[in-house]
N, C-alpha and C positions, 0 to 999 in steps of 0.2 A: 748181565744185560742192563741193569739199572745204571751201572757205571758208564756204559757205552752211551746211553741216553743223556746222561749228565754231561759227558764230554762233548757230545754232538751239540747240545744246547749252548754250552760254553763257547764252542767254536762259532756257532751261528751268531751269538751275542757279540763276540769279538769282531766278527766281520761287519756286522751292522754298525757297531760303534765306530770302527775305522772308516767306513764309507760315509758316515754322517759327519765326520770331522772335516773341517776345511783343510785343504791340502797345502796351503801356503798362507803367509800373511795377507797377500792380495785376495785370496779366496775368503778369508775372514772378513776383510773390508767389503768385498763384493756381496757376501751373504748379508751383512748388516745393511748395505745399501738396498739390496733387493727387498729385504724385509720392510725397510722404512718406506720405500716407494709403493709397496703393496699395501701397507697400513694406511698411507696417505696423510694428508695434512688436515688442518681445521676445516670444518664444513663450510663450503662456499668460497674457500681460498684457492688460489692457483699457484702452481710452482712457477718461479720466475728467476731469471738471471738478474739478480739484484746489482745495480751499479754501485751500491754502497758496500758491496763485498767484493773487493778487487782480487784478481788472481795474483798470488804472491807466494813465496816460500815453497816452491815446488808444487803448488796447486794451480790448476788451470780449468777454466770453464769448458765443459764438454756436454754432449747430449747422451743420455742413457735412455734408450727406447723413446726417443723424441722429447725427453724431459731434461731441463737444464740441471746440471750437477757440477759443483766445484770439486774436482777430483784430484787427489794427491797420493803420494806413496803411503803416507801414514793415516789416511782417512779421507773424509769427504765432508762437504757442507751442502745442504739443500735449503732453499729459501722459499717460503710461501708468502704471498701478498694478497691483499684485498683493498679495493678502493670502491667507494669511499670508506674511510675509517668511521665505523659506527659502534654504538654500544652492543648491537647484535654480533658484530664481528669480534668484539672483546669476549662476549659470552662463548662464541664458537672456539676462540683460542683457549679460553680457560677450560672448556670441556675437553678439548683435544689434549691439552697439557696434563690434565688429570690422568687420562688413559695412557699417554706416551711417556711422560716424565715422572709424575707423581703429585701427590696432594700438596706438598709444600710449595712446589713451583706453581701449581694451579692457584693456590691462595694468593701468591704474589701477583700473578697475572690478573686475578679477579679484582684486586685492589688497585694495582698500578695502571692497568690499561684505561679504565674509565677516567682516572685522574689525569693521564696523559692527554686524553681527548678533550678534557675540560679546559686545558690550557689553550688559549686562543692566540698565542704569539706565533704560531706556524713553524716554530723551530723544530728541526729534526733532532730526535733524542731517543736513546735506548731507555726504556722504562722498566725492564726487568731482565735478569740473566740468572742462570742456574746451571750447575754442573753436577753430574753424578760422580760418585767415587770410581776411580779406576778399578777394574776387575779383570777377571781372566778373559773376558770378551771385549775389553776396551772400556771406553766411557763416552758419554754424550755431554755436549755443552749446548745450552739453549739460550737464545737472546731474542728479544722482541723490541721493535722500535716503531715510532710513529714519525711521519714526515711527508710533506707534499700532499696531505689529505689521504694518505694510505697507511696501512699497517703492514709491517714485515715481521716474519718470524723465521729465524734460522736455527737449524739443528746441525751441529757438527759432531761427527764421529771420529774418535781417535782410537786406532787399533791398539791392542795390548803392547805395552812397552813404549808407546809414542807419547803418552801423557807425561808432562813435566811438572 
C-alpha cells in the first residue's frame, strides 16, 4: 500500500511539473513578459513606446493588454519613462533596480542617475547598463538614459539560447 501512495505522489508531482513548464520558446518568453508586466516598473514611472528604441531585427512595437511592448521571436523590451527627470525619479529607479535586477545594478543607478541629471548640457545619454548572466530561463539586459528632460529605463529579455 505504501508503494502505491509513493507511485501516486510521483505521478501527481510529474503532472504538476509538466503543466508548470512553458510549452514552447514563445511560452517561455510570454511567461517572462507577463511576470514583468505584473511586477511593474519604478514607482511613478509609466510604460512608454520609446522613440529612442526602434523596431528592428525581427522586433516590432505592439500592445500587450494595452501596454507598449517591443516584441520579437527571441524576447522583448519594455521601456518605462518619467518626466520631469528628478532626483526622486532616480531614487525610484534605484529601488526598482534593487528588487528587479540586483544590488550591483542598483548601486550603478544610485550613482550614475543623479550625476546624469547634474549635467546641464541637455544631451541625451545612457548613464547605466547591466546584464544578467544567461541561464536556463534566459537573461535580462537593463539600460537607463536621460534626455529631453525625461528618464527612460528599458529592460530586455532574451530567451534561452538567444543570448550571444
